KOLZA-356611 format. One line per 10 residues: number of its first residue (from 1); their letters; for each residue x, y, z of N, C-alpha, C. Coordinates in steps of 0.05 Angstrom, whole numbers, plus 5000, padded with zeros to 4 digits. Layout:
N
NUM = a = X Y Z X Y Z X Y Z | ... .
# end
This chain:
105
1 = maiqftdkta = 5016 4976 5000 5000 5000 5000 5018 5025 5000 | 5010 5044 4984 5026 5069 4982 5022 5086 5008 | 5043 5098 5016 5044 5114 5040 5030 5140 5034 | 5015 5152 5054 5004 5179 5052 5024 5197 5065 | 5040 5210 5048 5061 5228 5058 5049 5254 5068 | 5065 5266 5087 5061 5294 5094 5087 5308 5085 | 5088 5334 5087 5113 5348 5081 5137 5336 5097 | 5131 5332 5123 5152 5322 5141 5160 5294 5135 | 5141 5276 5131 5148 5248 5126 5161 5245 5098 | 5153 5260 5078 5164 5259 5051 5194 5268 5053 .
11 = reaiesgkvv = 5198 5290 5068 5226 5300 5070 5244 5280 5084 | 5233 5268 5106 5248 5247 5121 5255 5223 5102 | 5236 5214 5085 5242 5192 5067 5263 5199 5047 | 5260 5224 5035 5280 5233 5015 5306 5235 5027 | 5310 5246 5051 5335 5249 5063 5348 5224 5073 | 5332 5202 5073 5343 5177 5083 5362 5166 5061 | 5361 5175 5036 5378 5166 5015 5367 5142 5001 | 5345 5130 5011 5332 5108 4998 5319 5117 4971 | 5312 5097 4955 5296 5102 4931 5267 5109 4941 | 5258 5133 4933 5232 5143 4942 5216 5151 4916 .
21 = vidfwatwcg = 5191 5143 4915 5173 5150 4894 5150 5166 4906 | 5146 5190 4897 5123 5206 4906 5105 5215 4884 | 5079 5208 4888 5059 5216 4869 5046 5242 4880 | 5050 5264 4867 5038 5290 4874 5010 5291 4860 | 4989 5293 4876 4963 5291 4865 4943 5310 4879 | 4918 5312 4868 4897 5328 4880 4871 5314 4876 | 4852 5319 4895 4826 5304 4893 4809 5314 4869 | 4814 5339 4861 4799 5351 4839 4809 5344 4812 | 4832 5328 4811 4845 5323 4785 4838 5295 4775 | 4823 5294 4754 4813 5268 4743 4837 5248 4736 .
31 = pcvklgpvve = 4857 5258 4722 4879 5240 4715 4894 5230 4741 | 4894 5247 4762 4907 5238 4787 4891 5216 4800 | 4865 5218 4799 4848 5196 4810 4852 5170 4795 | 4855 5172 4769 4860 5149 4752 4888 5137 4756 | 4908 5154 4763 4935 5144 4768 4938 5131 4795 | 4919 5138 4814 4921 5127 4841 4924 5096 4842 | 4907 5081 4827 4910 5052 4829 4936 5042 4817 | 4947 5057 4797 4973 5050 4784 4995 5052 4806 | 4994 5074 4820 5015 5079 4841 5012 5057 4863 | 4987 5050 4870 4982 5029 4890 4995 5003 4880 .
41 = elaekygdka = 4991 4997 4854 5002 4972 4843 5032 4972 4844 | 5044 4996 4838 5073 4999 4839 5083 4994 4868 | 5067 5004 4888 5075 5000 4916 5073 4971 4924 | 5052 4957 4913 5049 4929 4920 5073 4912 4910 | 5083 4920 4885 5103 4904 4873 5131 4911 4883 | 5135 4936 4890 5163 4945 4896 5165 4958 4925 | 5144 4956 4940 5145 4969 4967 5166 4958 4986 | 5177 4935 4980 5198 4924 4996 5226 4933 4988 | 5227 4946 4964 5252 4956 4954 5254 4986 4953 | 5231 5000 4954 5230 5029 4953 5209 5040 4970 .
51 = vigkinidee = 5210 5065 4977 5190 5078 4993 5171 5092 4973 | 5146 5083 4972 5128 5092 4950 5103 5103 4964 | 5096 5128 4955 5073 5141 4968 5062 5164 4952 | 5042 5177 4963 5027 5199 4951 5028 5223 4969 | 5026 5247 4958 5023 5270 4973 5001 5288 4960 | 4983 5297 4976 4961 5315 4967 4971 5343 4965 | 4973 5355 4941 4985 5381 4938 4969 5403 4952 | 4944 5399 4956 4927 5419 4970 4930 5419 5000 | 4940 5397 5011 4943 5395 5039 4972 5398 5048 | 4991 5391 5032 5020 5392 5039 5033 5410 5017 .
61 = teivgengir = 5040 5434 5023 5050 5451 5002 5080 5457 5002 | 5093 5451 5024 5122 5458 5025 5138 5441 5005 | 5133 5415 5006 5149 5396 4988 5141 5401 4959 | 5117 5409 4954 5108 5416 4928 5124 5439 4916 | 5127 5460 4932 5143 5484 4923 5173 5477 4920 | 5183 5462 4939 5211 5455 4938 5219 5439 4913 | 5200 5424 4903 5205 5408 4879 5193 5418 4853 | 5184 5443 4854 5174 5457 4830 5152 5443 4815 | 5132 5431 4831 5110 5418 4819 5091 5439 4807 | 5087 5437 4781 5071 5457 4767 5045 5445 4757 .
71 = svptvlffkd = 5044 5419 4753 5020 5405 4744 5018 5378 4756 | 4994 5368 4758 4990 5342 4770 4973 5325 4751 | 4977 5299 4751 4995 5284 4770 5024 5287 4760 | 5041 5290 4780 5070 5288 4775 5081 5267 4794 | 5098 5249 4783 5110 5229 4800 5141 5235 4800 | 5153 5238 4823 5181 5242 4825 5195 5217 4835 | 5218 5212 4826 5234 5188 4834 5260 5199 4846 | 5264 5193 4871 5289 5203 4885 5307 5180 4892 | 5334 5186 4892 5352 5167 4903 5376 5184 4913 | 5386 5176 4936 5408 5191 4950 5400 5221 4954 .
81 = gevqarsvgl = 5374 5226 4959 5365 5252 4966 5360 5271 4942 | 5364 5261 4918 5361 5277 4894 5340 5265 4875 | 5327 5284 4860 5308 5276 4839 5324 5263 4817 | 5317 5238 4810 5330 5223 4789 5313 5221 4764 | 5287 5223 4767 5268 5220 4745 5242 5234 4752 | 5227 5241 4731 5201 5254 4734 5181 5243 4713 | 5158 5240 4722 5136 5232 4704 5113 5251 4707 | 5103 5262 4685 5081 5281 4687 5057 5271 4671 | 5033 5272 4683 5009 5263 4669 5002 5233 4676 | 4981 5225 4664 4970 5198 4668 4988 5179 4652 .
91 = vsladleakl = 5001 5160 4666 5020 5141 4653 5012 5113 4661 | 5024 5094 4648 5020 5065 4655 5039 5056 4676 | 5033 5032 4687 5050 5019 4707 5078 5014 4694 | 5078 5005 4669 5103 5001 4654 5120 5027 4652 | 5107 5049 4649 5122 5075 4646 5136 5081 4673 | 5121 5077 4695 5132 5082 4722 5154 5061 4728 | 5150 5037 4721 5171 5016 4726 5197 5023 4710 | 5194 5034 4686 5217 5040 4669 5234 5061 4683 | 5222 5079 4698 5237 5099 4713 5248 5089 4740 | 5233 5071 4752 5240 5060 4779 5262 5039 4778 .
101 = lpllg = 5259 5020 4760 5278 4997 4760 5307 5004 4758 | 5316 5023 4741 5344 5030 4741 5354 5040 4768 | 5337 5053 4783 5345 5064 4810 5349 5041 4830 | 5335 5019 4826 5337 4996 4845 5362 4979 4840 | 5374 4982 4816 5397 4965 4808 5420 4972 4824 .
# end
């Protein structure tokens, strides 16, 4: 199951140096709602290898600003505390895996 991040918990996860995947989303965003189950599936498959979660951009704004999120859904992939990849818009599980798997190697 994907973690429900807050600004604080997202920052802690990123600073841990682990591979972290964050889905930036909003309740009013149709593509975000459709991407939700895809992110959940990613968490089910790779949650033992990476920290995978979601952050509501209307509730947690600091991390959104820090990462220059301009549109949703946006999924950021972090490793060693740095953004390694970015996915914008409604994408497939295969698209997310293509960005995640190289970071796990």
